ZAKEZA-147248 format. One line per field, with one value per residue (C-alpha): residue number from 1; residue in one letter; x negated, y negated, z. Coordinates in Angstrom, 2 decimals, decimal comma, padded with zeros to 5 digits. Layout:
N
i: NUM ...;
aa: A ...;
u: X ...;
v: Y ...;
w: Z ...;
//
This chain:
690
i: 1 2 3 4 5 6 7 8 9 10 11 12 13 14 15 16 17 18 19 20 21 22 23 24 25 26 27 28 29 30 31 32 33 34 35 36 37 38 39 40 41 42 43 44 45 46 47 48 49 50 51 52 53 54 55 56 57 58 59 60 61 62 63 64 65 66 67 68 69 70 71 72 73 74 75 76 77 78 79 80 81 82 83 84 85 86 87 88 89 90 91 92 93 94 95 96 97 98 99 100 101 102 103 104 105 106 107 108 109 110 111 112 113 114 115 116 117 118 119 120 121 122 123 124 125 126 127 128 129 130 131 132 133 134 135 136 137 138 139 140 141 142 143 144 145 146 147 148 149 150 151 152 153 154 155 156 157 158 159 160 161 162 163 164 165 166 167 168 169 170 171 172 173 174 175 176 177 178 179 180 181 182 183 184 185 186 187 188 189 190 191 192 193 194 195 196 197 198 199 200 201 202 203 204 205 206 207 208 209 210 211 212 213 214 215 216 217 218 219 220 221 222 223 224 225 226 227 228 229 230 231 232 233 234 235 236 237 238 239 240 241 242 243 244 245 246 247 248 249 250 251 252 253 254 255 256 257 258 259 260 261 262 263 264 265 266 267 268 269 270 271 272 273 274 275 276 277 278 279 280 281 282 283 284 285 286 287 288 289 290 291 292 293 294 295 296 297 298 299 300 301 302 303 304 305 306 307 308 309 310 311 312 313 314 315 316 317 318 319 320 321 322 323 324 325 326 327 328 329 330 331 332 333 334 335 336 337 338 339 340 341 342 343 344 345 346 347 348 349 350 351 352 353 354 355 356 357 358 359 360 361 362 363 364 365 366 367 368 369 370 371 372 373 374 375 376 377 378 379 380 381 382 383 384 385 386 387 388 389 390 391 392 393 394 395 396 397 398 399 400 401 402 403 404 405 406 407 408 409 410 411 412 413 414 415 416 417 418 419 420 421 422 423 424 425 426 427 428 429 430 431 432 433 434 435 436 437 438 439 440 441 442 443 444 445 446 447 448 449 450 451 452 453 454 455 456 457 458 459 460 461 462 463 464 465 466 467 468 469 470 471 472 473 474 475 476 477 478 479 480 481 482 483 484 485 486 487 488 489 490 491 492 493 494 495 496 497 498 499 500 501 502 503 504 505 506 507 508 509 510 511 512 513 514 515 516 517 518 519 520 521 522 523 524 525 526 527 528 529 530 531 532 533 534 535 536 537 538 539 540 541 542 543 544 545 546 547 548 549 550 551 552 553 554 555 556 557 558 559 560 561 562 563 564 565 566 567 568 569 570 571 572 573 574 575 576 577 578 579 580 581 582 583 584 585 586 587 588 589 590 591 592 593 594 595 596 597 598 599 600 601 602 603 604 605 606 607 608 609 610 611 612 613 614 615 616 617 618 619 620 621 622 623 624 625 626 627 628 629 630 631 632 633 634 635 636 637 638 639 640 641 642 643 644 645 646 647 648 649 650 651 652 653 654 655 656 657 658 659 660 661 662 663 664 665 666 667 668 669 670 671 672 673 674 675 676 677 678 679 680 681 682 683 684 685 686 687 688 689 690;
aa: M N S N S R Y L K K R F V N F L R I A R S A A R K F K S T E H T F I V F I A I I I G L L G G F G A V G I Y Y G I E F F E D M F W G T S D L S V D F F T T I P W W L K I L I P T V A G F I V G L I I H L V A R E A K G H G V P E V M E A I A L R G G V I R K R V A A A K L I A S S L Y I G G G G S V G R E G P V I Q I G S A I G S A M G Q L F H V N A Q R M K T F V A C G A A A G I A A A F N A P I A G A L F S L E I I L G D F A V P K F S P I V I A A V T A T V V S H T F L G D H T A F Q I P K Y E L I S A Y E L I P Y A I L G L F A G F V A W L F I K S L H N V E G F F D K F R Y P I Y L K T L V G G L I V G I I G C F I P H I Y G V G Y D T M D N A L R G N L V G H T L L I L V F A K I F A T S I S L G S G G S G G V F A P S L F M G T T A G G F F G V L V H S L F P E I T A T P G A Y A L V G M G A V V A A T T H A P I T A I L I I F E M T N D Y H I I L P L M I S V T I G V I F R G K L M R E S I Y T I K L V A K G I D I F R G Q D A N V L R A I K V R S V M D K E I E L M P E H T P F R T I I N R T L E T P L Q H F W V I D R G Q Q F I G A I S L P G V R Q I L H E E E Y L R D L V V A H D L V D V E V P V I C A D A T L A E A M Q I F G R Y D V D L M P V V E N S N S R K L I G Q L R L R D V I E A Y N N E I H R A D V T S E L A H S V K L L E Q T K T V D F I D G Y T L A E I K C P D G F V G K N L R I L P F R Q E Y Q T Q V I L I K R K N G I K E E E A I V P T P T E Q L L A E D Q L V L V G P E K K I D A L K N L;
u: -066,25 -065,94 -068,19 -066,20 -062,98 -064,47 -065,76 -062,35 -060,62 -063,02 -062,46 -058,70 -058,80 -060,92 -058,44 -055,55 -057,43 -058,10 -054,47 -053,19 -055,56 -054,36 -050,73 -051,39 -053,00 -050,13 -047,55 -049,36 -048,57 -044,96 -043,38 -045,11 -044,28 -040,59 -040,15 -041,80 -039,62 -036,50 -037,23 -037,65 -034,41 -032,64 -033,87 -032,87 -029,57 -028,80 -029,52 -027,24 -024,40 -025,14 -025,30 -021,88 -020,41 -021,61 -020,87 -017,21 -017,12 -018,73 -016,17 -013,28 -014,42 -014,80 -011,40 -009,17 -011,00 -011,58 -012,98 -010,52 -007,84 -004,73 -001,11 -000,14 -002,59 -001,11 002,38 001,14 -000,26 001,69 002,94 001,21 -002,16 -001,63 -001,21 -003,85 -006,82 -006,68 -006,12 -009,20 -011,25 -010,24 -011,23 -014,68 -015,34 -014,43 -016,93 -019,69 -018,96 -018,79 -021,99 -024,24 -023,48 -020,50 -021,36 -020,10 -016,55 -014,44 -015,15 -018,79 -019,10 -018,14 -020,76 -023,40 -022,28 -022,42 -025,95 -027,09 -025,31 -026,33 -029,32 -031,25 -030,28 -031,53 -029,44 -030,18 -031,75 -029,33 -026,39 -027,13 -027,01 -024,01 -022,03 -022,83 -021,69 -018,69 -017,30 -017,89 -016,14 -013,22 -012,60 -013,07 -010,56 -007,91 -008,56 -006,95 -010,16 -012,79 -016,44 -017,70 -017,75 -019,78 -022,19 -022,69 -023,39 -025,72 -027,66 -027,83 -029,11 -031,79 -032,80 -032,96 -035,05 -037,55 -037,77 -038,38 -041,00 -043,00 -042,36 -040,97 -039,63 -035,92 -035,54 -037,11 -035,05 -031,79 -032,89 -033,69 -030,29 -028,61 -030,68 -029,30 -025,70 -026,13 -027,61 -024,57 -021,94 -023,93 -024,34 -020,70 -019,26 -022,12 -021,93 -025,34 -024,47 -021,29 -023,31 -025,82 -023,09 -021,25 -024,34 -024,81 -021,10 -020,13 -023,16 -025,35 -022,85 -025,77 -026,54 -030,14 -032,27 -035,28 -032,99 -031,33 -034,27 -034,96 -031,23 -030,73 -033,77 -032,38 -028,94 -030,35 -032,59 -029,65 -027,58 -030,33 -030,27 -026,47 -026,66 -029,20 -027,27 -023,62 -023,57 -023,29 -019,59 -017,38 -015,27 -012,07 -011,04 -010,10 -007,57 -008,05 -006,92 -005,11 -003,48 -000,26 000,71 -000,44 002,91 001,75 -000,54 002,55 003,32 -000,36 -000,17 002,89 000,99 -001,69 000,91 002,10 -001,51 -002,16 000,90 -000,18 -003,68 -002,24 000,03 -002,91 -005,16 -002,39 -001,45 -005,01 -005,71 -002,52 -003,09 -006,68 -005,37 -002,75 -005,27 -007,76 -005,23 -005,61 -008,69 -008,90 -012,07 -012,35 -012,13 -008,60 -007,61 -009,00 -007,23 -003,91 -004,76 -005,50 -002,24 -000,18 -001,97 -001,29 002,42 002,56 000,70 003,32 005,80 003,44 000,28 -001,07 -002,46 -004,98 -008,64 -009,92 -007,01 -008,87 -006,54 -003,48 -005,26 -006,10 -002,43 -001,33 -003,86 -002,55 001,05 002,01 003,85 007,35 008,11 009,72 006,98 004,32 006,04 006,37 002,68 001,64 003,22 002,39 -001,31 -001,31 000,13 -002,01 -005,29 -004,40 -003,81 -006,96 -009,26 -007,33 -007,50 -011,30 -011,92 -014,90 -014,50 -014,15 -011,40 -012,66 -011,12 -007,81 -007,71 -008,25 -005,45 -003,04 -003,96 -003,53 -000,14 001,09 -000,05 001,44 004,81 004,76 003,80 006,71 009,08 007,74 007,45 011,05 012,22 009,93 008,67 007,78 005,36 003,83 001,23 001,80 001,98 -001,58 -002,96 -001,22 -002,47 -006,03 -005,67 -003,80 -006,69 -009,12 -006,69 -005,92 -009,59 -010,54 -007,79 -008,48 -012,26 -012,42 -014,93 -013,46 -016,71 -017,48 -013,95 -014,04 -017,46 -016,56 -013,53 -015,51 -018,41 -015,97 -014,08 -016,87 -014,06 -014,27 -010,57 -009,63 -011,55 -008,92 -005,89 -008,15 -009,52 -006,01 -004,65 -007,77 -007,92 -004,23 -004,36 -007,31 -005,79 -002,36 -003,79 -005,92 -002,76 -001,16 -004,28 -007,78 -009,70 -010,57 -010,41 -014,12 -014,11 -010,91 -012,64 -015,55 -013,28 -011,55 -014,98 -015,60 -017,92 -016,71 -018,54 -016,62 -018,05 -021,33 -024,63 -024,34 -021,10 -022,22 -025,44 -023,66 -021,02 -023,70 -025,43 -024,00 -024,30 -025,86 -028,96 -029,59 -028,48 -030,89 -030,65 -032,80 -030,15 -029,79 -026,73 -025,12 -022,81 -019,48 -020,19 -023,49 -023,60 -023,72 -027,24 -028,57 -026,90 -028,68 -032,04 -031,69 -030,79 -033,98 -036,15 -035,04 -034,56 -031,34 -028,20 -025,76 -025,43 -023,21 -021,08 -020,12 -017,99 -018,96 -018,26 -020,62 -017,59 -017,97 -015,89 -017,13 -020,00 -021,45 -022,99 -025,81 -023,92 -020,99 -023,25 -024,81 -021,40 -020,90 -024,54 -024,04 -021,49 -023,89 -023,88 -020,08 -019,83 -022,83 -021,02 -017,66 -018,30 -019,51 -020,12 -016,57 -015,24 -017,33 -016,89 -015,47 -013,29 -012,58 -016,01 -015,83 -017,21 -018,02 -018,22 -021,52 -020,09 -018,75 -020,53 -022,59 -019,93 -017,42 -020,00 -020,51 -016,76 -016,69 -019,76 -018,04 -014,61 -015,85 -018,85 -021,29 -024,76 -024,79 -022,25 -022,14 -021,90 -019,66 -019,67 -016,38 -012,84 -011,71 -014,59 -015,86 -019,19 -021,87 -024,78 -026,45 -026,16 -026,20 -027,85 -026,97 -030,66 -031,03 -028,20 -029,83 -033,20 -031,64 -029,88 -033,09 -034,99 -032,28 -032,11 -035,88 -035,71 -032,84 -034,75 -037,81 -035,66 -033,84 -037,15 -038,51 -035,41 -035,53 -039,25 -038,86 -036,17 -038,49 -041,36 -039,62 -040,05 -043,27 -045,46 -046,64 -044,47 -045,18 -043,77 -044,42 -046,90 -050,35 -049,09 -048,23 -046,06 -047,62 -047,32 -050,61 -051,74 -053,36 -057,15 -059,05 -061,16 -058,04 -056,49 -056,06 -056,60 -054,02 -053,18 -054,59 -058,20 -057,93 -059,14 -055,94 -055,54 -059,09 -060,93 -058,21 -055,66 -052,86 -049,92 -048,52 -044,73 -043,59 -044,93 -043,30 -043,92 -042,81 -041,57 -040,10 -036,48 -036,03 -037,91 -039,20 -038,56 -039,41 -041,20 -041,54 -045,09 -046,27 -049,93 -050,38 -049,03 -051,53 -051,82 -051,54 -053,13 -049,83 -048,62 -047,66 -048,28 -046,18 -048,40 -048,10 -051,24 -053,46 -053,59 -057,39 -057,46 -054,82 -056,80 -059,83 -057,81 -056,68 -060,30 -061,42;
v: 012,47 008,91 007,59 009,59 008,00 004,53 005,36 006,63 003,62 001,28 003,10 002,93 -000,81 -001,37 000,67 -001,46 -004,65 -003,36 -002,27 -005,64 -007,44 -005,30 -005,94 -009,69 -009,68 -007,63 -009,96 -013,01 -011,93 -013,02 -011,50 -008,12 -007,76 -008,63 -006,34 -003,46 -003,93 -004,32 -000,91 000,63 -000,97 000,25 003,80 003,82 002,04 004,62 007,42 005,66 005,79 009,44 010,14 008,65 010,53 013,89 012,82 012,33 015,76 017,31 015,84 016,66 020,28 020,16 018,59 019,90 023,04 021,70 018,63 018,97 016,84 015,92 015,04 018,62 019,90 017,70 019,07 022,56 021,87 021,47 018,00 018,04 018,63 015,59 013,51 015,19 014,96 011,16 010,63 012,67 011,06 007,60 008,44 009,76 006,77 004,44 006,23 005,83 002,11 001,68 003,60 003,01 -000,17 -002,48 -003,86 -000,56 -001,69 -003,02 -003,26 -004,35 -007,21 -010,02 -008,68 -008,94 -012,47 -013,43 -012,01 -014,14 -017,29 -017,11 -014,80 -015,30 -011,82 -009,91 -006,75 -004,14 -001,01 001,35 -000,19 001,76 005,16 004,26 002,92 005,94 008,45 006,47 005,66 009,15 010,66 008,23 008,63 012,39 012,46 010,62 006,96 004,76 002,92 002,83 003,81 000,80 -001,64 000,75 001,36 -002,42 -002,74 000,28 -001,12 -004,55 -003,04 -001,20 -004,44 -006,21 -003,39 -003,71 -007,45 -006,90 -004,24 -006,64 -009,71 -011,73 -015,27 -016,15 -016,67 -013,34 -011,67 -012,94 -011,76 -008,29 -008,08 -009,05 -006,39 -003,79 -004,94 -004,85 -001,36 -000,16 -001,48 -000,38 003,18 003,43 002,43 003,25 -000,46 -002,15 -005,56 -005,78 -004,83 -007,60 -010,18 -009,13 -009,89 -013,28 -014,17 -012,96 -012,13 -015,10 -017,41 -018,54 -017,73 -019,00 -017,41 -016,50 -014,30 -012,63 -010,54 -008,47 -007,99 -006,57 -004,32 -002,95 -002,40 -000,55 001,60 002,55 003,43 005,79 007,53 007,81 009,23 011,80 013,15 012,37 012,46 009,85 009,13 006,37 006,55 007,01 008,71 005,59 006,00 004,31 000,70 -001,17 -004,58 -003,95 -007,56 -011,10 -011,65 -009,11 -011,74 -013,32 -010,24 -010,06 -013,65 -012,75 -009,69 -012,10 -013,85 -010,51 -009,47 -012,74 -012,12 -008,55 -009,78 -012,50 -009,97 -007,60 -010,33 -011,63 -008,13 -007,09 -010,38 -010,16 -006,52 -007,30 -010,15 -007,87 -005,19 -007,81 -008,98 -005,71 -005,39 -001,63 000,18 000,32 004,12 003,93 001,37 003,49 006,52 004,64 003,46 007,02 008,20 005,61 006,42 010,12 009,44 007,39 010,17 012,71 010,87 009,30 011,47 009,31 006,86 009,30 008,55 006,60 007,52 008,07 010,96 008,70 005,97 008,43 009,44 005,79 005,04 007,99 006,86 009,97 008,15 006,70 003,04 003,16 005,49 003,04 000,12 002,07 003,00 -000,67 -001,59 001,72 001,28 -002,33 -001,25 001,90 000,11 -002,79 -000,34 001,68 -001,36 -003,65 -001,09 -001,07 001,76 001,86 001,64 -000,72 -002,80 -002,54 000,86 000,00 -003,17 -001,03 001,28 -001,62 -003,15 000,11 000,89 -002,72 -002,95 000,47 -000,55 -003,80 -001,86 000,57 -002,38 -004,34 -001,29 -000,30 -003,79 -004,36 -000,95 -002,19 -004,94 -003,65 -001,02 001,97 001,45 002,80 -000,28 -002,58 -000,42 -000,95 -004,73 -004,91 -003,09 -005,84 -008,67 -007,57 -006,89 -010,33 -012,10 -010,18 -010,61 -013,94 -012,30 -012,71 -012,19 -008,98 -007,63 -008,29 -006,68 -003,60 -002,89 -003,61 -001,36 001,44 001,20 000,07 -001,48 -005,16 -005,23 -005,34 -008,54 -011,07 -009,73 -008,93 -012,48 -013,94 -011,78 -012,17 -015,95 -016,48 -014,01 -015,77 -019,23 -018,19 -016,44 -019,53 -021,65 -019,33 -019,00 -020,46 -017,61 -014,29 -010,99 -011,41 -015,02 -015,00 -012,89 -015,35 -018,40 -016,83 -016,86 -020,49 -019,66 -021,53 -020,22 -022,56 -025,64 -025,77 -027,01 -030,16 -031,31 -030,36 -032,34 -035,46 -035,24 -035,12 -038,41 -041,84 -044,80 -046,83 -044,61 -044,96 -048,50 -051,32 -054,08 -056,51 -058,16 -061,47 -063,40 -066,31 -068,72 -069,34 -073,09 -072,56 -074,95 -073,60 -075,04 -073,14 -069,94 -070,26 -070,92 -067,86 -065,64 -066,77 -066,20 -062,67 -059,37 -058,69 -057,98 -058,86 -061,45 -060,80 -063,85 -064,59 -067,21 -069,44 -066,62 -064,21 -062,26 -060,59 -062,16 -060,48 -060,40 -062,50 -060,46 -061,62 -060,67 -062,82 -065,84 -065,40 -065,59 -069,19 -070,31 -072,38 -074,50 -075,43 -079,17 -079,27 -076,91 -077,70 -080,35 -078,58 -074,87 -073,20 -069,56 -069,03 -069,85 -067,08 -064,33 -060,91 -059,86 -056,34 -055,04 -051,70 -051,80 -049,12 -049,11 -048,45 -045,46 -043,75 -040,61 -040,26 -037,85 -040,73 -043,01 -040,59 -040,50 -044,31 -044,39 -041,92 -043,55 -047,06 -046,02 -048,24 -047,60 -050,31 -051,50 -053,71 -052,26 -053,92 -053,43 -051,53 -051,38 -054,21 -056,53 -057,62 -058,76 -057,85 -055,93 -054,19 -052,56 -048,95 -047,76 -044,53 -043,62 -043,97 -041,49 -039,02 -039,43 -038,89 -035,78 -034,33 -035,00 -033,36 -030,31 -029,91 -030,22 -027,72 -025,24 -025,49 -025,14 -022,13 -020,59 -021,15 -019,70 -016,66 -016,21 -016,48 -013,79 -011,49 -012,38 -010,60 -007,35 -007,78 -010,38 -011,74 -013,25 -015,07 -018,56 -021,04 -020,48 -020,16 -020,27 -017,55 -017,54 -015,34 -014,51 -013,96 -013,56 -016,67 -016,32 -015,89 -018,98 -021,16 -020,23 -023,18 -025,78 -028,05 -028,29 -031,82 -030,66 -027,25 -026,99 -025,56 -028,36 -029,60 -026,30 -023,79 -025,96 -024,31 -025,68 -024,17 -024,46 -022,29 -020,74 -017,58 -017,44 -015,00 -016,43 -015,18 -015,78 -014,64 -011,99 -014,55 -018,19 -020,16 -023,49 -026,19 -027,36 -030,90 -032,03 -031,79 -028,22 -025,95 -022,40 -019,39 -015,96 -014,17 -016,71 -015,58 -018,34 -018,74 -020,39 -021,67 -021,89 -020,26 -016,50 -016,35 -019,00 -017,16 -013,93 -015,80 -016,93 -013,35 -012,20 -014,77;
w: -009,49 -008,21 -010,98 -013,56 -012,32 -012,59 -016,09 -017,24 -015,73 -017,53 -020,84 -020,37 -019,62 -022,74 -024,78 -023,51 -024,43 -027,94 -028,33 -027,16 -029,52 -032,43 -031,52 -031,39 -034,82 -036,23 -034,69 -036,02 -039,60 -039,23 -042,34 -042,11 -038,44 -038,82 -041,85 -040,01 -036,93 -039,12 -040,64 -037,17 -035,96 -039,11 -038,51 -034,85 -035,57 -038,25 -035,80 -033,31 -035,85 -036,58 -032,84 -032,14 -035,12 -033,82 -030,25 -031,16 -032,80 -029,70 -027,31 -029,66 -029,60 -025,82 -025,12 -027,90 -029,01 -032,54 -034,28 -037,16 -035,55 -037,51 -036,87 -037,68 -035,05 -032,32 -033,00 -032,09 -028,59 -025,30 -024,39 -021,01 -022,68 -024,92 -021,77 -019,60 -021,98 -022,63 -018,89 -017,93 -020,71 -019,48 -015,91 -016,92 -019,17 -016,30 -014,06 -016,68 -017,00 -013,22 -012,44 -015,48 -017,45 -017,17 -020,62 -022,09 -021,29 -024,14 -027,84 -027,77 -030,24 -027,81 -025,41 -028,15 -029,06 -025,37 -025,04 -027,98 -026,76 -023,09 -022,77 -025,99 -027,20 -024,13 -023,62 -020,98 -022,47 -020,73 -022,61 -025,82 -024,11 -021,94 -024,90 -027,07 -024,46 -023,20 -026,66 -028,05 -025,04 -025,15 -028,89 -028,64 -025,79 -027,80 -026,94 -029,60 -030,51 -033,25 -033,47 -035,44 -032,49 -030,32 -033,20 -033,51 -029,78 -029,81 -032,78 -031,15 -027,90 -029,88 -031,61 -028,25 -026,77 -029,64 -029,03 -025,32 -026,08 -028,25 -026,04 -028,95 -028,73 -028,67 -032,44 -033,27 -030,56 -032,07 -035,50 -034,14 -032,41 -035,69 -037,50 -035,10 -035,60 -039,39 -039,18 -037,21 -039,62 -042,68 -041,38 -040,29 -043,69 -046,07 -046,90 -046,44 -047,89 -045,82 -042,75 -043,40 -044,02 -040,84 -038,77 -040,37 -040,36 -036,86 -034,71 -035,66 -037,35 -039,51 -043,15 -042,96 -045,69 -043,46 -041,34 -044,31 -045,50 -042,34 -041,72 -045,23 -044,79 -041,51 -043,08 -046,10 -043,90 -041,68 -044,76 -045,94 -042,55 -042,73 -046,27 -045,15 -042,17 -042,94 -046,74 -049,48 -049,22 -047,89 -044,73 -046,78 -050,00 -051,95 -054,81 -058,17 -057,97 -060,73 -061,10 -063,04 -063,78 -063,14 -061,39 -058,82 -057,30 -055,72 -053,57 -052,63 -051,38 -049,27 -048,01 -046,77 -044,61 -043,22 -042,53 -040,69 -038,52 -037,71 -036,80 -034,54 -032,82 -032,22 -030,79 -028,50 -027,38 -026,52 -024,73 -022,66 -021,72 -020,66 -018,53 -016,98 -015,95 -014,73 -012,15 -010,25 -008,04 -008,31 -009,52 -013,29 -013,38 -011,95 -014,59 -017,43 -015,95 -016,15 -019,66 -020,77 -019,21 -021,14 -024,41 -023,82 -023,33 -026,55 -028,35 -027,35 -029,58 -032,15 -032,40 -035,25 -032,67 -031,17 -031,92 -034,91 -037,20 -040,48 -041,38 -041,18 -043,13 -045,91 -046,15 -046,28 -049,03 -051,05 -050,58 -048,61 -045,78 -045,96 -045,28 -041,85 -040,55 -041,69 -039,95 -036,69 -036,87 -037,16 -033,84 -032,14 -032,97 -031,74 -028,39 -028,02 -028,84 -026,55 -023,68 -024,48 -024,46 -022,15 -019,35 -019,67 -022,12 -024,46 -028,22 -031,14 -032,74 -036,32 -037,12 -035,39 -037,52 -040,61 -039,42 -038,88 -042,22 -044,10 -042,57 -042,81 -046,44 -047,19 -045,74 -047,72 -050,86 -050,43 -050,06 -053,05 -055,32 -054,60 -055,61 -058,62 -059,83 -063,32 -062,31 -059,07 -058,25 -055,99 -052,19 -051,85 -053,62 -051,15 -048,28 -049,53 -049,83 -046,52 -044,87 -045,86 -045,08 -041,51 -040,74 -042,06 -040,13 -036,92 -036,89 -038,79 -041,14 -044,64 -046,54 -044,63 -045,17 -048,92 -049,28 -047,21 -049,42 -052,58 -051,52 -050,66 -053,98 -056,35 -058,39 -059,27 -060,29 -056,62 -055,89 -057,06 -055,11 -052,16 -052,04 -052,23 -049,39 -047,24 -047,63 -046,89 -043,99 -042,35 -042,82 -041,53 -038,48 -037,86 -037,84 -035,29 -033,14 -033,42 -031,79 -033,41 -031,56 -030,77 -029,60 -027,52 -024,88 -024,75 -024,59 -021,58 -019,90 -020,86 -023,78 -026,88 -029,94 -032,28 -030,59 -032,39 -031,03 -033,15 -031,53 -028,03 -028,38 -029,66 -026,93 -024,25 -025,21 -024,44 -026,81 -023,98 -023,96 -027,70 -028,60 -029,47 -026,85 -028,88 -031,03 -032,88 -031,72 -033,52 -031,64 -033,35 -033,75 -035,66 -038,71 -042,26 -042,84 -039,80 -041,02 -044,39 -042,76 -040,52 -043,47 -045,21 -042,13 -041,25 -043,10 -041,17 -043,20 -040,40 -037,65 -034,64 -033,83 -030,22 -028,52 -025,60 -023,11 -024,93 -026,20 -029,59 -032,37 -035,53 -038,02 -040,80 -043,60 -045,85 -049,07 -047,87 -047,35 -050,80 -052,47 -051,31 -051,36 -054,53 -052,69 -049,89 -050,50 -050,15 -047,18 -044,99 -042,99 -042,95 -042,31 -039,10 -038,26 -037,00 -040,49 -042,14 -039,61 -040,54 -037,60 -039,00 -037,96 -036,08 -032,54 -029,98 -026,19 -024,45 -022,55 -025,68 -026,90 -030,06 -031,35 -031,25 -032,87 -035,75 -036,37 -036,60 -038,87 -041,19 -041,08 -041,96 -044,09 -042,17 -040,76 -038,06 -035,52 -032,42 -028,91 -026,31 -022,53 -022,30 -023,68 -021,39 -022,24 -025,64 -024,18 -026,73 -025,19 -028,13 -031,53 -032,72 -035,92 -037,68 -037,96 -034,18 -033,65 -036,03 -034,32 -030,88 -032,17 -033,61 -030,38 -028,29 -030,57 -030,30 -026,52 -026,34 -028,51 -026,27 -023,15 -024,59 -025,58 -022,08 -020,40 -022,65 -022,02 -018,24 -018,37 -020,32 -018,00 -015,13 -017,04 -019,01 -017,17 -020,55 -023,30 -026,58 -026,05 -028,85 -031,68 -030,17 -026,57 -024,08 -020,98 -018,31 -014,63 -012,77 -009,19 -007,72 -008,27 -004,99 -005,65 -005,96 -002,60 -000,24 -002,98 -004,56 -008,24 -008,58 -008,10 -009,79 -013,41 -014,97 -017,50 -018,01 -018,35 -019,22 -021,11 -019,14 -017,19 -013,98 -014,40 -011,49 -008,30 -006,95 -003,21 -000,51 002,74 005,97 004,97 001,40 -000,41 -002,90 -003,78 -006,90 -006,42 -009,06 -008,28 -007,57 -007,93 -004,15 -003,88 -002,10 -003,40 -001,10 -001,44 -002,23 -004,80 -008,30 -010,85 -014,00 -016,64 -020,19 -022,29 -024,92 -024,44 -024,24 -021,52 -019,50 -019,86 -018,52 -015,48 -014,85 -014,72 -012,13;
//
C-alpha cells in the first residue's frame, strides 16, 4: 500500500510537470493564448450578464410577487409595502457588502479603474459573486440603480480571475480586465463595438491596437451568449428616427447644453450624498437601510424611479409622457439614484444616466415641438438623442455613447444630431466640472486618472539631474577674432556669454556670427562678445522640473537652453538639451514599467508562488534549499550557476508572523526562510529540486 501511494504520488507529480510545461508552451504563443482567454472571458462575462438579468427577475418575483413591474403595478399595492421592500433590500445588500466584499458597494466602474491604476488589475475573486447577488437583489427590491455597472465589474473580476489563474504579467492582466468590462457592456446592450470602445475609452484610457483585438473578441463572444439566452433585441424599443430640417440642428445643440447641465447635477448630487453618508461611522448595512427607506418614500409618490426604469424610458421614447412629468422625473431620478448609491447600495449609474437623458431629452422635445412643429421631429427623437448626450457627459465617454445609440437604432441618420448634442454636452459639463462620474470618486481618494503617466514622470525629475555640466563659456569681453576662431574649431551652434561674476548674460549663435563675417576686417578691433549677445534667450533654473522645461522648449521652439543656479542668481551651471529630456523620460518610463510589473507579480506571488515576470523570466517563491542554510549570498551560486537573483527573503521571527528582508551579500540564510527569486524558469525549477 505504501509503495502504491509513492507510485501514485510520483505519477501525479509527473502529470503536474507535464501540464505546467504544456501551459508554458501555450502561453508562449502570445496571440493564440490571448485570443483563447478573450473567448473564455467573453463567454463567462456573457453568462454574468445573463445571470444578473435573471437574478433581477428572481428577486422581483420574491419581493413584489411578479417580475412584470410597471408604474401601473405600483399604483395597485399598499404604500407601506412600497417603503418596506426597498428598506429590507437595502439592509440585506448592506450585510452582503459588509460580510463578503466591500468592493461590491457603489457602481463598480471606479473600483475597476482603481484596481487597474493601483493593483495592476488584480480584483478579488469573490467580488464577481458578491456584486451579482447584491446588485440583483437591490434592483429587484426597487433600488434606483442600473445593471450595466455591476455587469462591467463582474466581467472585469472574471477577467482578473483568469489572469490570476494563468499567472500573467501586468499588461496581460489589464487587457483581460478590459476584456471582461467589454463583455459586460456588450452583453447588456447587444452592442459589441460599443462595449469594446467603452473598455478602451474608460477602463484603459488607451486605444492601442494590440489591445483592441482581444477586447473586440470578448465583446462579440459575450453578445453571442446574450443573444442565445436573452434574445436578439436591444434594451429598448427604439422608434424610427428622422431629421425634419437642417434648422433642427440648432435645437439639438441647445439640447447638448441641457444634457451637460443634467450630467453635472447628477455627478454633484451623487458625490455630495456619498460624502454625507461617509460622515457617519455606522455600519454600512444601517446606511443602506436608510437609503432604501428614503427611496421607498420617493417611490410612493413617483413610482417611476424604482429599479432600472426601462418601462419609463420606453414610454418617453414613444412620446407617451407629458412635458411636466418628464421634467419631474429627471430630478426625481437624480435624487433617488444619488440616495441609492450614496448610502452604499450596489448598482450602476449607466441606466440611470440613460433614464435622465431620455426624460430630459423628451421634455426638451415636447417644448421645442410645441414651439416649432413644422421643422422639428417628435419628442421621442429628442429623447433618443438626449439619452446619448447625458450618458456621454456623465461618463465622459462620447464615442461609447454615440456607438451604443447607433447600434441600438441601426440608423445612420441619427449620427449628425447625436454627435452635435454629445460633443456640446461633454464640453459644457467639462467646463462646469472636470471629473466624470467615474473619476470623481477616485479623485476624492487622491487617485487622479487625468494626470497621465507622461506628466507625472516629467514632474518627478529635476533639471539638475539631467543637465549637461560640461559647457563652453564665453566671457563678455571676448574679441571678435577669437569668436570667429572658436566657431571654426567647434561644432557648437551656441556660445553662452557670461560677465566677470560668472552671471549669464545671453547667447551668441553661429548663424548670427555668419551674417557679419564678411565685415570682419572692419569689426575685429571694435566688436566684443557683449556686442553680439542675444539677451532674449530662455533660461531655466536647476531645481525646475522637466515638465516646466518641456513647456519652455515648446513655447520658444528651441532644443537647447542654459541652466542657472536659481531664480535669484543668474550663475550659469549647465545646459539642457531636448534630447536629454526625452532620454530621461524614456528611461524613467521603462523603470516604472519594470517596477509596476514587479509589484504586480509580487502581489500575485502571494497566491500562486510562481508568476511570469518579464519575457523568459519567472518570479517565484521557494523554500531555502537545505544545502544553502547557514551560508551567505556572496558565496552561494545563485547568479553564477543558476542565473537567478534573490530579491527578497521572507523570514519568521519571534515578534511578527513574518517579515520581508531586502538581502545584502552578507545575509546568512536560515532553514525556515522563503526566498523570492527572479530568473529563468528552468533554473528556478532546478533550485526547487535541490
